[in-house]
C-alpha positions in Angstrom: -14.7 -1.1 57.4 -13.5 -3.8 55.0 -15.3 -4.9 51.9 -17.5 -8.0 52.0 -16.0 -11.2 50.6 -18.8 -11.5 47.9 -18.1 -8.0 46.6 -16.1 -7.9 43.4 -13.0 -5.8 43.1 -13.7 -2.3 41.9 -13.2 -2.2 38.2 -13.2 -6.0 38.0 -15.9 -6.1 35.3 -14.1 -3.5 33.2 -12.3 -4.4 30.0 -10.6 -2.4 27.3 -12.5 -1.5 24.1 -12.1 -4.0 21.2 -9.0 -4.1 19.1 -8.9 -0.8 17.1 -8.5 -2.8 13.9 -12.0 -4.5 14.3 -14.5 -2.5 12.2 -17.9 -3.2 10.8 -19.1 -1.9 7.4 -22.6 -0.5 6.9 -24.5 1.4 4.4 -26.8 4.3 5.3 -28.7 6.5 2.8 -26.6 5.1 0.0 -23.3 5.9 1.6 -20.7 3.4 3.0 -19.7 3.8 6.6 -17.3 2.2 9.1 -18.3 1.5 12.7 -15.7 1.0 15.4 -16.1 0.3 19.1 -14.0 3.0 20.9 -15.2 2.4 24.5 -17.1 0.1 26.8 -19.1 0.3 30.1 -22.0 -1.2 31.9 -25.3 0.6 32.7 -25.8 -0.7 36.2 -23.9 -1.0 39.4 -23.2 -3.7 42.0 -24.9 -6.1 42.6 -26.8 -5.7 39.3 -24.2 -5.0 36.7 -26.9 -3.9 34.2 -26.4 -4.0 30.4 -23.1 -3.9 28.6 -22.8 -0.7 26.4 -20.4 0.0 23.6 -19.4 3.5 22.5 -19.4 3.2 18.7 -17.8 5.8 16.4 -18.8 6.1 12.7 -16.7 7.3 9.9 -17.1 7.4 6.1 -15.5 4.4 4.5 -13.1 6.6 2.5 -11.7 8.1 5.7 -12.1 5.4 8.3 -10.0 7.1 11.0 -12.0 10.4 10.8 -14.9 9.8 13.1 -18.0 11.9 12.4 -20.7 10.4 14.6 -20.9 8.4 17.9 -23.6 6.4 19.7 -24.1 4.1 22.6 -25.2 0.6 21.6 -26.1 -2.3 23.8 -23.6 -5.2 23.4 -20.3 -6.6 24.7 -18.6 -6.6 21.3 -19.2 -5.0 17.9 -19.2 -8.5 16.4 -22.3 -9.5 18.4 -24.3 -6.3 17.5 -26.9 -7.0 14.7 -26.8 -4.9 11.5 -30.2 -3.5 12.4 -29.0 -2.4 15.9 -25.9 -0.9 14.3 -28.1 1.1 11.8 -30.4 2.2 14.7 -27.3 3.4 16.6 -26.2 5.3 13.6 -29.7 6.9 13.2 -29.5 8.0 16.9 -25.9 9.2 16.8 -24.6 12.6 17.7 -21.6 14.4 16.2 -18.4 12.8 17.4 -16.9 14.3 20.5 -19.8 16.8 21.1 -21.6 16.7 24.5 -25.1 15.2 24.4 -28.0 17.6 24.3 -30.1 17.4 27.6 -33.4 15.6 27.0 -32.1 13.7 24.0 
């Protein structure tokens, strides 16, 4: 059975994460942090693509390539995410690279 003409190609709405050099600075609890989008997906599936989600990694400003936390934040690019949403994402973050705890 062929696919319907109105059906998008599988993966057509995928795009690479932002340029690795695009960072956002933020301050949390008196400490300077760097936020970087390291992945991207959507929450839905065809025909409702759902919300765009960014996987954002957080590092201390002194060591910007050593990620310590990660969080999913709604948005298509880090540039469009508000500072408040970025801080909320940081507050909800889990340790970088650690599987999520069920029920969290």
